[in-house]
Every structure is written in structure tokens, then in C-alpha cells.
C-alpha positions as CSV (number, residue, x, y, z in Angstrom):
1,M,32.3,174.1,30.3
2,A,31.1,174.4,34.0
3,D,33.6,172.1,36.0
4,D,37.5,172.5,35.0
5,K,38.2,168.2,34.8
6,P,40.1,167.7,31.5
7,L,39.5,165.8,29.5
8,K,39.7,162.0,29.7
9,S,40.9,159.9,27.2
10,S,39.4,156.7,25.1
11,Y,41.8,154.8,27.1
12,E,41.0,156.2,30.4
13,L,37.4,156.0,29.6
14,A,38.0,152.2,28.9
15,M,40.2,151.9,31.9
16,E,37.2,152.4,34.2
17,R,35.0,150.6,32.8
18,F,37.1,147.4,33.3
19,Q,37.6,148.7,36.7
20,K,34.0,148.7,37.4
21,S,33.1,145.8,36.0
22,D,35.3,144.0,37.7
23,K,34.4,145.6,40.8
24,E,30.6,144.3,40.3
25,A,31.7,141.3,39.6
26,G,33.9,140.8,42.7
27,V,37.6,140.3,40.8
28,E,40.4,141.9,43.4
29,R,43.5,143.3,41.6
30,K,46.8,143.2,44.0
31,P,49.5,145.1,42.7
32,A,52.5,142.1,41.7
33,T,55.1,141.8,45.0
34,E,58.9,142.3,43.4
35,A,59.7,138.7,43.8
36,Q,56.5,137.9,40.8
37,K,58.2,141.1,38.7
38,A,61.5,139.5,38.7
39,A,59.9,135.8,37.5
40,V,58.5,137.2,35.1
41,A,60.8,139.6,33.8
42,E,63.4,136.0,33.8
43,V,60.6,134.4,32.1
44,Q,60.7,137.3,29.8
45,N,64.5,137.4,29.1
46,F,64.9,133.7,28.8
47,Y,62.2,133.3,26.1
48,Q,63.6,136.2,24.5
49,A,66.7,135.0,23.9
50,K,65.0,131.3,23.1
51,L,62.7,133.7,20.0
52,A,65.8,135.8,18.9
53,E,67.9,132.1,18.7
54,L,65.1,130.7,16.8
55,E,65.1,133.5,13.9
56,I,68.9,133.7,13.8
57,L,68.3,129.4,13.0
58,H,65.3,129.8,10.8
59,Q,67.2,133.1,8.9
60,G,70.2,131.0,8.5
61,Q,68.6,127.5,7.1
62,M,66.7,129.4,4.9
63,R,70.0,130.6,3.5
64,Q,70.7,127.4,2.2
65,R,67.5,126.4,0.9
66,L,66.8,127.1,-3.0
67,E,63.8,124.9,-3.3
68,H,60.4,126.0,-2.7
69,A,58.8,122.4,-1.4
70,E,61.6,123.1,1.3
71,R,61.5,126.5,2.3
72,D,57.4,125.9,3.1
73,T,58.6,123.4,5.2
74,L,61.5,125.0,7.3
75,E,58.8,128.2,7.2
76,D,56.1,125.6,8.8
77,H,58.6,124.1,11.5
78,Y,59.6,128.2,12.2
79,R,55.8,129.3,13.0
80,R,55.0,125.6,14.9
81,E,57.9,126.6,17.4
82,R,57.2,130.4,17.3
83,E,53.8,129.5,18.8
84,R,55.3,127.4,21.2
85,L,57.8,129.2,22.6
86,T,55.2,131.8,22.3
87,S,52.2,129.8,24.8
88,E,55.0,128.2,27.0
89,R,56.1,131.8,27.5
90,D,53.0,133.3,28.3
91,A,52.3,130.4,30.5
92,K,55.1,130.5,32.6
93,I,54.4,134.4,32.6
94,E,50.4,133.7,34.2
95,K,52.2,131.1,36.4
96,A,54.6,133.7,37.5
97,R,52.0,135.9,38.3
98,Q,49.4,133.4,40.0
99,A,52.7,132.3,42.3
100,A,52.2,134.0,46.3
101,D,48.3,135.1,45.6
């Protein structure tokens, strides 16, 4: 090799391509403020606790149920609740990131 530049990983190359395409599209990236970081962390902690609580309750209910149909119903309910909480969390994180822009 004529030049002594270290080789870049696939990740680094991909990030450079994304930054270039963002720049061409006029997308401006701003680092998150401390307030935004704190808000995101608060949302993440809250929903992490909610999901853990949901998991514990679900496991307890599953231990009490023996019938296959009841267990299927509980699994479906658990899956929908996880999706709802995850969706709520992601929306609130995005809102916190957009705040004060």
C-alpha cells in the first residue's frame, strides 16, 4: 500500500455513505442536548420498568394456566401489550429528541 491510511471497517464505510447521502439530501444532524439526553433516558428507564413488570406478571399468569387455549390467549395479550409499550416508548423518545430543535 502506497498510503499508510488504516483500512476502514464495513460499518465505517456504511456510515460515511449515509453521511454523504444525508448531506446531499440536505439533512442536518445536530448532537442531542443534555436536556434531550436526560428526557430520552427517563423515557427508556420508565418503559424498561413497565416491560419488566409486564414480563413478571405474564410469567406468573402462565404458571397458573394449564389449558392450551388460555395460555394462547395470554400469549397474544402479552405480545400486544409489549408491542403497544414499545411503540409508545419509541414515539416518546422521538418526541424527546425533536424537542427544542
